[in-house]
C-alpha positions, 0 to 999 in steps of 0.5 A, a space after each residue: 485471475 481478476 474474477 478470483 480477486 473479486 471473490 476474495 474481495 467479497 471477504 474484506 470490509 469496504 471502505 469506498 466511501 472514505 476515498 470519495 471525500 476532498 480530504 483524508 479526515 475520514 480515511 485517518 479516522 476510519 482506518 486509524 481505528 483499526 490500527 491501519 499501519 501498513 504505510 509506516 511498517 512499509 516505509 523503512 523497507 522501501 527506503 531501503 530499496 530505494 537506497 539500492 536503487 540510488 546505488 545502482 543509478 546514482 539519481 533520485 528516482 521516479 516513484 510511481 505509487 499505484 493506488 495512492 489515495 491521499 498520498 499518504 506513502 509520499 508524506 511518510 517517506 518524504 518527511 519525518 512523520 507517521 501515519 500514527 502521528 498524521 491520524 492524531 492530528 487530523 483527529 484534533 477537534 480544531 481540525 475536524 471543525 474546519 472546512 476542506 478548502 481551509 484544511 488543504 491550505 493549511 496542509 500545504 503550509 504544514 507539509 511545506 514546513 517539514 524538511 523533504 528527507 525522501 530519496 524519491 520523488 512521487 507521482 501517483 495513480 488512484 481511481 479517485 479524483 477527490 484524493 489525487 486532487 488533495 494529494 497534488 494540491 498539497 504537495 504530496 505528489 508532483 503529478 497524479 493520474 486519475 484512471 481505473 485501468 482495469 477498465 480503462 485505456 491509459 491516455 496519452 498524457 497519462 502514459 507520457 507522465 508515466 514513462 519516466 517511472 524508475 520504481 512502481 510501488 503499491 501497499 494495498 491496491 493489489 486485489 483491487 486491481 490485477 495484472 490488467 493494470 500493471 501491464 498498461 503501466 509497464 506498456 507506457 514505461 521506458 525503463 524496466 522499472 522495480 516493482 515493490 508490491 505489499 500484497 495481502 496473504 490471501 490475494 494470489 501473485 502468480 498472475 502479476 509474477 508472470 506478467 512481470 517475467 513477460 517483461 524480463 522481471 524476476 520477482 522475489 518474496 521476502 522471506 520470513 517476515 510479513 507486514 501487518 495491515 490493520 486489525 479485522 474490522 469485525 468476526 465476519 471479516 476475520 472468519 472470511 479471510 481465514 476461509 480464503 487463506 485455507 482455500 489456498 493451502 496457507 497456514 494463518 497460524 500465528 499470523 492473521 488468526 491473531 486478528 491482523 491482516 499480514 501482507 508479504 513483500 514482492 519485489 520485481 527486477 530485471 534479473 541482473 539486478 537481482 543477482 547484484 543485490 539479492 532482496 535479503 542483502 538489502 532489506 531488514 525488517 521491523 514488520 509492526 508485530 510489537 506495535 500496540 494495537 486494539 482488541 483483535 477477533 481471535 479463535 478460542 476453544 470452547 465446549 462447542 469447538 473453536 469460537 470467535 472472540 474479541 481480544 483486548 
Protein backbone atom coordinates (compact mmCIF):
# COMPACT_ATOMS: atom_id res chain seq x y z
CA UNK A 1 0.00 0.00 0.00
CA UNK A 2 2.91 2.36 0.64
CA UNK A 3 4.02 1.98 -2.97
CA UNK A 4 0.43 2.66 -4.07
CA UNK A 5 0.38 5.89 -2.06
CA UNK A 6 3.71 6.88 -3.59
CA UNK A 7 2.34 6.42 -7.09
CA UNK A 8 -0.81 8.43 -6.36
CA UNK A 9 1.28 11.18 -4.79
CA UNK A 10 3.02 11.73 -8.09
CA UNK A 11 -0.19 13.43 -9.21
CA UNK A 12 -0.01 16.03 -6.42
CA UNK A 13 1.90 19.30 -6.38
CA UNK A 14 4.99 19.29 -4.16
CA UNK A 15 5.24 21.93 -1.45
CA UNK A 16 8.16 20.56 0.58
CA UNK A 17 9.99 23.87 0.72
CA UNK A 18 7.26 25.66 2.69
CA UNK A 19 7.61 23.21 5.59
CA UNK A 20 11.37 23.64 5.94
CA UNK A 21 11.38 27.28 7.01
CA UNK A 22 11.63 28.84 10.47
CA UNK A 23 8.16 30.38 10.37
CA UNK A 24 4.87 29.79 8.52
CA UNK A 25 4.69 32.87 6.29
CA UNK A 26 5.43 30.96 3.06
CA UNK A 27 3.07 28.18 4.19
CA UNK A 28 0.18 30.62 4.52
CA UNK A 29 1.09 32.44 1.31
CA UNK A 30 1.45 29.41 -0.96
CA UNK A 31 -1.44 27.35 0.39
CA UNK A 32 -3.62 30.40 0.99
CA UNK A 33 -3.35 31.28 -2.69
CA UNK A 34 -4.94 27.89 -3.42
CA UNK A 35 -7.84 28.49 -1.00
CA UNK A 36 -6.50 25.91 1.45
CA UNK A 37 -9.29 25.51 3.99
CA UNK A 38 -9.17 22.05 5.57
CA UNK A 39 -8.13 23.36 9.04
CA UNK A 40 -11.18 25.64 9.08
CA UNK A 41 -13.74 23.16 7.72
CA UNK A 42 -12.38 20.36 9.91
CA UNK A 43 -12.31 22.33 13.16
CA UNK A 44 -16.08 22.28 13.96
CA UNK A 45 -16.15 18.53 13.35
CA UNK A 46 -13.04 17.95 15.45
CA UNK A 47 -14.64 20.00 18.22
CA UNK A 48 -17.80 17.87 18.10
CA UNK A 49 -15.79 14.65 18.26
CA UNK A 50 -13.63 15.94 21.10
CA UNK A 51 -16.79 17.01 22.96
CA UNK A 52 -18.06 13.42 22.66
CA UNK A 53 -14.72 12.16 23.95
CA UNK A 54 -14.84 14.57 26.90
CA UNK A 55 -18.41 13.47 27.62
CA UNK A 56 -17.20 9.87 27.76
CA UNK A 57 -14.16 10.39 29.99
CA UNK A 58 -14.81 13.66 31.82
CA UNK A 59 -11.23 14.84 31.26
CA UNK A 60 -9.54 17.15 28.77
CA UNK A 61 -7.96 14.85 26.20
CA UNK A 62 -4.44 14.95 24.81
CA UNK A 63 -4.46 15.13 21.00
CA UNK A 64 -1.53 13.95 18.91
CA UNK A 65 -1.62 15.86 15.61
CA UNK A 66 0.17 13.72 13.02
CA UNK A 67 1.72 15.86 10.30
CA UNK A 68 1.13 18.93 12.43
CA UNK A 69 3.48 21.25 10.49
CA UNK A 70 3.39 24.67 12.16
CA UNK A 71 0.62 23.75 14.61
CA UNK A 72 -2.23 25.26 12.63
CA UNK A 73 -4.84 22.71 13.75
CA UNK A 74 -4.00 23.56 17.34
CA UNK A 75 -4.25 27.29 16.57
CA UNK A 76 -7.72 27.14 15.02
CA UNK A 77 -9.01 24.74 17.67
CA UNK A 78 -7.61 26.39 20.77
CA UNK A 79 -8.23 30.01 19.84
CA UNK A 80 -11.04 31.97 18.10
CA UNK A 81 -8.94 32.15 14.92
CA UNK A 82 -9.18 30.81 11.38
CA UNK A 83 -6.69 29.79 8.74
CA UNK A 84 -8.02 32.58 6.55
CA UNK A 85 -7.56 35.17 9.26
CA UNK A 86 -4.03 34.01 10.01
CA UNK A 87 -3.20 34.10 6.32
CA UNK A 88 -4.13 37.78 6.18
CA UNK A 89 -2.04 38.46 9.29
CA UNK A 90 1.11 37.05 7.70
CA UNK A 91 0.43 38.68 4.32
CA UNK A 92 0.72 42.18 5.78
CA UNK A 93 3.69 44.14 4.46
CA UNK A 94 4.92 44.83 7.99
CA UNK A 95 4.89 41.11 8.84
CA UNK A 96 6.69 40.18 5.63
CA UNK A 97 9.55 42.57 6.41
CA UNK A 98 10.69 41.22 9.80
CA UNK A 99 13.06 38.36 10.60
CA UNK A 100 11.95 34.94 11.80
CA UNK A 101 13.22 35.44 15.36
CA UNK A 102 11.20 38.62 15.69
CA UNK A 103 8.14 36.94 14.18
CA UNK A 104 8.34 34.02 16.62
CA UNK A 105 8.51 36.47 19.54
CA UNK A 106 5.52 38.42 18.21
CA UNK A 107 3.56 35.23 17.57
CA UNK A 108 4.24 33.95 21.07
CA UNK A 109 2.68 37.13 22.45
CA UNK A 110 -0.10 37.05 19.84
CA UNK A 111 -1.33 33.56 20.77
CA UNK A 112 -0.89 34.19 24.50
CA UNK A 113 -3.25 37.16 24.20
CA UNK A 114 -6.18 35.00 23.04
CA UNK A 115 -8.42 32.99 25.37
CA UNK A 116 -7.86 29.26 25.04
CA UNK A 117 -11.33 27.96 24.18
CA UNK A 118 -10.16 24.52 23.07
CA UNK A 119 -11.33 21.19 24.40
CA UNK A 120 -7.90 19.53 24.29
CA UNK A 121 -4.18 19.94 24.75
CA UNK A 122 -2.07 19.35 21.65
CA UNK A 123 1.20 17.59 20.98
CA UNK A 124 2.53 17.17 17.46
CA UNK A 125 4.48 14.87 15.16
CA UNK A 126 6.13 16.02 11.95
CA UNK A 127 9.22 15.36 9.86
CA UNK A 128 10.07 19.09 9.81
CA UNK A 129 12.25 20.23 12.70
CA UNK A 130 11.75 23.96 11.89
CA UNK A 131 7.96 23.57 11.88
CA UNK A 132 7.96 21.73 15.22
CA UNK A 133 10.36 24.28 16.68
CA UNK A 134 8.04 27.11 15.65
CA UNK A 135 4.85 25.40 16.89
CA UNK A 136 6.30 24.67 20.32
CA UNK A 137 8.16 27.99 20.47
CA UNK A 138 5.01 30.08 20.07
CA UNK A 139 2.99 27.86 22.41
CA UNK A 140 0.62 26.16 19.97
CA UNK A 141 1.90 22.70 20.84
CA UNK A 142 2.84 21.69 24.35
CA UNK A 143 5.47 19.34 22.95
CA UNK A 144 6.55 18.12 19.54
CA UNK A 145 8.25 15.11 17.99
CA UNK A 146 10.46 15.32 14.91
CA UNK A 147 10.52 11.92 13.23
CA UNK A 148 9.81 10.10 9.98
CA UNK A 149 8.08 6.99 11.26
CA UNK A 150 7.83 5.57 7.77
CA UNK A 151 11.57 4.90 7.93
CA UNK A 152 12.59 5.41 11.58
CA UNK A 153 11.84 3.73 14.88
CA UNK A 154 10.09 5.74 17.56
CA UNK A 155 12.60 6.87 20.17
CA UNK A 156 12.11 6.04 23.83
CA UNK A 157 11.49 9.69 24.70
CA UNK A 158 8.98 10.10 21.88
CA UNK A 159 7.18 6.90 22.82
CA UNK A 160 6.88 8.18 26.39
CA UNK A 161 5.36 11.42 25.10
CA UNK A 162 2.85 9.62 22.87
CA UNK A 163 1.87 7.13 25.57
CA UNK A 164 -0.81 9.38 27.07
CA UNK A 165 -2.51 10.36 23.79
CA UNK A 166 -6.30 10.07 23.97
CA UNK A 167 -6.95 11.17 20.39
CA UNK A 168 -4.84 10.98 17.24
CA UNK A 169 -5.76 13.24 14.36
CA UNK A 170 -4.59 14.11 10.88
CA UNK A 171 -6.01 16.51 8.32
CA UNK A 172 -3.82 15.80 5.32
CA UNK A 173 -0.85 13.57 6.04
CA UNK A 174 -2.39 10.22 5.05
CA UNK A 175 -0.98 9.48 1.65
CA UNK A 176 2.39 10.76 2.77
CA UNK A 177 2.32 8.42 5.75
CA UNK A 178 0.92 4.91 5.86
CA UNK A 179 -0.03 2.26 8.37
CA UNK A 180 3.69 2.02 9.23
CA UNK A 181 3.54 5.36 11.02
CA UNK A 182 0.25 4.68 12.76
CA UNK A 183 1.33 1.20 13.88
CA UNK A 184 4.35 2.67 15.67
CA UNK A 185 2.20 5.33 17.29
CA UNK A 186 -0.42 2.84 18.46
CA UNK A 187 2.24 0.49 19.80
CA UNK A 188 3.36 3.35 22.06
CA UNK A 189 -0.06 4.34 23.42
CA UNK A 190 -1.26 2.95 26.73
CA UNK A 191 -4.92 3.50 25.79
CA UNK A 192 -7.00 2.70 22.73
CA UNK A 193 -7.26 6.24 21.36
CA UNK A 194 -9.83 7.67 19.00
CA UNK A 195 -8.34 8.40 15.57
CA UNK A 196 -9.74 11.29 13.50
CA UNK A 197 -8.62 11.12 9.87
CA UNK A 198 -9.44 13.54 7.06
CA UNK A 199 -8.30 11.63 3.98
CA UNK A 200 -8.25 12.80 0.37
CA UNK A 201 -10.61 10.54 -1.55
CA UNK A 202 -7.90 9.39 -3.94
CA UNK A 203 -6.04 7.64 -1.09
CA UNK A 204 -7.50 4.22 -0.12
CA UNK A 205 -7.98 3.81 3.63
CA UNK A 206 -8.29 0.01 3.69
CA UNK A 207 -4.81 -0.79 4.99
CA UNK A 208 -5.09 1.74 7.80
CA UNK A 209 -8.56 0.53 8.80
CA UNK A 210 -7.21 -3.03 8.90
CA UNK A 211 -4.28 -1.92 11.06
CA UNK A 212 -6.65 -0.20 13.45
CA UNK A 213 -8.96 -3.24 13.54
CA UNK A 214 -6.09 -5.44 14.72
CA UNK A 215 -5.88 -3.14 17.74
CA UNK A 216 -9.59 -3.32 18.51
CA UNK A 217 -10.68 -0.15 16.72
CA UNK A 218 -13.58 0.03 14.27
CA UNK A 219 -13.61 2.68 11.56
CA UNK A 220 -16.66 4.66 10.48
CA UNK A 221 -16.77 6.98 7.49
CA UNK A 222 -19.07 9.98 7.70
CA UNK A 223 -21.62 9.39 4.96
CA UNK A 224 -23.11 12.12 2.86
CA UNK A 225 -20.41 14.73 3.33
CA UNK A 226 -16.90 15.50 2.12
CA UNK A 227 -14.47 18.22 3.18
CA UNK A 228 -12.72 20.57 0.78
CA UNK A 229 -8.96 20.78 1.18
CA UNK A 230 -7.98 23.27 -1.55
CA UNK A 231 -8.10 24.12 -5.24
CA UNK A 232 -5.87 22.29 -7.69
CA UNK A 233 -2.66 24.16 -8.42
CA UNK A 234 -2.71 23.53 -12.17
CA UNK A 235 -4.38 21.55 -14.93
CA UNK A 236 -1.91 18.69 -14.57
CA UNK A 237 -2.74 18.19 -10.89
CA UNK A 238 -6.46 18.37 -11.71
CA UNK A 239 -6.29 15.77 -14.47
CA UNK A 240 -4.00 13.47 -12.49
CA UNK A 241 -6.32 13.48 -9.49
CA UNK A 242 -9.33 12.62 -11.65
CA UNK A 243 -7.35 9.78 -13.24
CA UNK A 244 -6.39 8.41 -9.81
CA UNK A 245 -10.01 8.50 -8.68
CA UNK A 246 -11.20 6.83 -11.87
CA UNK A 247 -8.64 4.05 -11.38
CA UNK A 248 -10.18 3.41 -7.96
CA UNK A 249 -13.71 3.44 -9.39
CA UNK A 250 -14.62 6.63 -7.49
CA UNK A 251 -17.02 9.05 -9.16
CA UNK A 252 -15.63 12.61 -9.07
CA UNK A 253 -18.79 14.22 -10.48
CA UNK A 254 -19.75 17.32 -8.52
CA UNK A 255 -16.70 17.03 -6.28
CA UNK A 256 -13.15 16.90 -7.64
CA UNK A 257 -14.55 17.51 -11.11
CA UNK A 258 -15.45 20.99 -9.87
CA UNK A 259 -11.78 21.81 -9.35
CA UNK A 260 -11.33 21.01 -5.65
CA UNK A 261 -9.63 18.32 -3.59
CA UNK A 262 -12.17 16.58 -1.35
CA UNK A 263 -11.49 14.54 1.79
CA UNK A 264 -13.53 11.95 3.66
CA UNK A 265 -13.82 11.90 7.44
CA UNK A 266 -12.90 8.60 9.10
CA UNK A 267 -13.28 8.02 12.84
CA UNK A 268 -11.68 4.92 14.35
CA UNK A 269 -12.61 3.93 17.93
CA UNK A 270 -13.18 0.96 20.21
CA UNK A 271 -16.37 -0.79 19.12
CA UNK A 272 -18.16 -0.06 22.41
CA UNK A 273 -17.54 3.67 21.95
CA UNK A 274 -18.82 3.55 18.37
CA UNK A 275 -22.00 1.79 19.48
CA UNK A 276 -22.58 4.21 22.36
CA UNK A 277 -22.13 7.34 20.21
CA UNK A 278 -22.48 6.66 16.45
CA UNK A 279 -20.56 9.07 14.26
CA UNK A 280 -23.69 10.43 12.56
CA UNK A 281 -25.11 11.30 15.99
CA UNK A 282 -22.16 13.41 17.15
CA UNK A 283 -21.16 15.20 13.94
CA UNK A 284 -22.98 17.88 11.95
CA UNK A 285 -21.22 19.27 8.95
CA UNK A 286 -20.49 22.48 7.10
CA UNK A 287 -18.11 21.20 4.41
CA UNK A 288 -16.81 24.43 2.92
CA UNK A 289 -18.61 24.06 -0.40
CA UNK A 290 -20.29 27.43 0.00
CA UNK A 291 -17.07 29.33 0.68
CA UNK A 292 -15.82 31.85 -1.90
CA UNK A 293 -12.84 30.50 -3.81
CA UNK A 294 -10.60 31.51 -6.68
CA UNK A 295 -10.45 30.22 -10.27
CA UNK A 296 -10.88 26.45 -10.55
CA UNK A 297 -9.93 23.90 -13.19
CA UNK A 298 -12.98 22.17 -14.66
CA UNK A 299 -13.92 20.17 -17.74
CA UNK A 300 -16.00 21.77 -20.47
CA UNK A 301 -17.35 20.19 -23.62
CA UNK A 302 -15.68 21.45 -26.78
CA UNK A 303 -15.80 20.52 -30.42
CA UNK A 304 -13.12 17.89 -29.83
CA UNK A 305 -14.58 16.53 -26.60
CA UNK A 306 -13.91 17.45 -22.95
CA UNK A 307 -11.28 20.12 -22.41
CA UNK A 308 -9.75 21.63 -19.29
CA UNK A 309 -10.73 25.25 -18.59
CA UNK A 310 -9.95 27.67 -15.80
CA UNK A 311 -13.30 28.86 -14.47
CA UNK A 312 -13.37 32.25 -12.68
